[in-house]
Structure formats: structure tokens, C-alpha cells
C-alpha positions in Angstrom: 87.9 101.2 79.5 87.2 101.6 83.2 89.7 99.3 84.2 92.3 100.4 82.1 91.8 104.2 83.6 92.2 102.7 87.3 95.2 101.1 86.2 96.8 104.0 84.6 95.6 106.0 87.7 97.2 103.5 90.0 100.5 103.4 88.4 100.4 107.5 88.4 99.8 107.1 92.3 102.9 104.5 92.7 105.1 106.4 90.9 104.2 109.7 93.5 105.1 106.9 96.2 108.1 105.7 94.7 109.5 109.5 94.8 109.8 109.6 98.9 113.1 110.2 100.1 115.0 108.3 102.9 116.6 110.8 105.2 119.7 109.4 105.0 120.4 111.7 101.7 122.4 114.6 101.8 120.7 117.8 102.7 123.1 119.6 100.4 121.9 117.2 97.2 117.9 117.5 98.5 118.4 121.5 98.5 119.0 121.8 94.9 116.4 119.6 93.7 113.0 120.5 96.0 111.9 123.5 98.0 110.5 121.2 100.8 109.9 117.8 102.7 106.5 116.7 103.9 106.3 114.3 107.1 103.1 112.9 107.4 102.4 112.2 111.3 99.6 110.4 113.7 100.2 111.1 116.9 103.6 110.9 117.7 104.0 108.4 114.8 105.8 109.8 111.7 103.8 107.4 108.8 105.8 106.8 105.8 109.2 108.8 104.6 109.7 112.3 104.0 107.9 113.3 100.8 110.7 116.2 98.5 108.3 118.4 96.8 109.6 119.4 93.1 107.0 121.6 91.9 105.5 125.0 92.7 102.4 123.4 94.2 101.7 119.8 96.0 97.6 118.5 96.8 98.1 116.6 99.7 94.9 114.0 100.1 93.2 111.1 101.2 91.4 109.5 98.8 92.8 108.2 95.5 90.0 109.9 93.2 91.6 113.3 94.1 94.5 113.7 91.4 98.0 113.2 91.7 100.0 114.3 94.8 100.9 112.9 97.8 98.1 110.1 98.9 97.9 109.7 102.6 95.7 106.4 102.2 98.1 104.7 100.5 100.8 105.3 103.2 101.8 102.0 105.1 99.6 100.7 107.5 100.2 100.9 111.2 97.6 99.9 114.2 95.5 103.3 114.8 93.7 104.7 117.5 90.1 105.3 117.0 90.6 109.1 116.7 93.0 108.5 113.8 90.8 106.7 112.0 88.0 108.8 112.6 90.1 111.9 111.6 91.7 110.5 108.3 88.4 109.9 107.0 88.0 113.6 107.4 91.0 114.9 105.4 89.2 113.9 101.8 90.2 116.3 99.3 93.1 117.6 101.5 94.8 120.6 101.3 97.2 122.7 98.2 100.5 124.0 99.1 101.6 126.3 96.9 105.2 128.0 96.8 105.0 131.5 95.8 107.2 134.6 95.5 105.9 135.9 99.0 105.9 132.9 100.9 104.3 129.5 101.1 100.3 129.1 100.9 98.0 126.4 101.8 94.6 126.3 100.4 91.9 123.9 102.4 90.0 121.5 100.3 88.7 119.3 102.5 85.4 119.6 104.3 86.6 120.1 107.6 89.0 122.9 109.1 92.9 122.9 109.5 94.8 124.3 112.1 98.5 125.8 111.2 101.2 126.7 113.3 104.4 128.7 111.8 107.0 130.9 113.2 105.8 133.5 110.8 102.0 133.6 111.7 103.1 135.9 114.8 102.7 139.5 115.4 106.0 140.4 116.8 109.5 139.0 115.8 109.2 136.5 119.1 108.6 132.7 118.6 105.2 131.7 120.3 102.6 129.4 119.9 99.9 131.0 117.5 97.5 128.1 115.9 95.2 129.5 112.8 91.9 127.7 111.8 91.6 127.7 108.3 87.8 126.9 107.4 86.9 124.7 103.9 87.6 126.8 100.9 90.2 129.4 102.3 93.6 129.8 102.2 96.5 131.2 104.4 100.1 132.2 103.8 101.4 129.9 105.8 104.8 131.2 105.7 106.2 134.1 105.3 109.9 134.5 103.3 110.7 138.1 104.5 109.1 137.5 107.9 111.3 134.6 108.9 114.6 136.5 108.6 113.5 138.8 111.5 112.2 135.7 114.0 114.1 135.6 117.2 113.4 132.3 119.0 112.2 132.5 122.7 113.8 130.2 125.1 110.7 130.2 128.0 108.2 128.8 125.6 106.0 126.3 127.7 103.8 125.2 124.6 105.9 123.8 122.5 106.8 120.2 122.1 109.9 118.8 120.2 113.0 120.8 118.7 112.2 124.5 117.2 112.6 124.9 113.6 112.4 128.2 112.5 111.8 127.1 109.2 108.9 124.6 109.4 104.8 124.5 109.5 103.1 122.4 111.3 99.6 121.3 109.9 96.7 119.5 111.5 93.7 118.1 110.1 90.3 118.9 111.8 91.7 118.8 115.4 93.6 122.1 116.6 96.0 122.3 119.4 97.5 124.2 122.0 96.7 127.2 124.6 93.2 127.4 123.3 92.7 123.9 122.7 92.4 120.3 125.2 95.1 119.1 123.2 98.5 120.9 124.4 101.0 119.9 121.8 100.3 118.9 118.1 101.8 115.6 119.1 98.3 114.7 120.4 96.8 115.3 117.0 95.5 112.4 115.1 96.4 113.6 111.7 98.7 115.9 111.1 102.1 117.5 108.4 105.4 119.0 109.2 106.5 121.1 106.2 110.2 121.2 106.2 111.2 124.1 104.1 114.5 124.8 102.4 114.7 128.6 102.8 117.7 129.2 104.4 119.2 126.1 105.0 
């Protein structure tokens, strides 16, 4: 019985992995089927393909026993630094992303903090770099749909790296970045997620 259950769970995870979508698929057809894409990064390298999210919520975790969703532990292997290996071991139950009427929420299900950057976390209508720490067992509205319409990007940002996307959220596992941390850019974080929202696209 144990082996049968393991096989069933294995095939469930494989179905999740096969739903990865190549970036060559037209954005218009993707927008009709899902509300966001999730990309998993290790430092400057994206691991695996974009993961389209169709359901209102998505679990993102590392270990197989945590249920259905995006299992980071099954993504393709690549040479990793010791910091990446240590951080991967801290992802555990990971996070739960949830699309609500007022925006997108992230619930920290791991035993370590997560760090979030989003244009709508600012208290003013100009983009800067605020990184919020979310402790285990807590949640945060990581993207506000109404507030996103008021954002006015600034051109003098010194703490941003890479292209700016006003409809994206960046979440790092266990390690923070930005002006208050030793890591200035999220690409210096061992394990992180990029949530690409279809809102206003």
C-alpha cells in the first residue's frame, strides 16, 4: 500500500511539472488561462521554466510530502554553491500564494522568514526599494491591484538590478536584500521567486 501511494503522489507531482510553460508561448493565449507565472531563481540563474498558475492559490515548497503545487526539489539539477544548498534546505513547506479580490497574498509556511519586494508595498506613488520580512506563520498582501494603478516609476533608482516590471513580486527564501542588507540585489540571494502577474497586461 505504501508503494502504491508513493507512485500516485509521484505522478501527481509529475503532472505539476509537465504544466511548466515555455516562454515562447504567446502572451495573449497565456493571459486567458492563468493569472500569473512563477519563475524560480538561484542567484542569477533561473532554474526550470515559467510555471503558470491557473488556480486561485498555489503552494510552492521544496519537499515532496507537502502536497500538490510547485515542488522546487524536483526542478532540474545544476551546479550550486554551498549557500544555495543551505538555503534550499530551509524552504521546507515554502509559501502559499493566493489571489484575492483585493490583490495577491503570500503566507509563509516555512520555518524561516521570507523577504518580499513589490511596487505596491510603498507608502507613496513612486517606486523605490522596500523589502519586507515575513516571519513564519504570517502573511502579507504582496500586491495591491488598486494601488498598482497609481505607481509612477522613478528613473533614479540605484538599488534595482535588471528591468523594472510594475506587475511583478520578488520573494527570497531566508535571505534579505537591499539597502538594509549585505546583499544589495536579489540576484545575490541564493533562492528566490519572481511572480509575474497578468494584471493590466
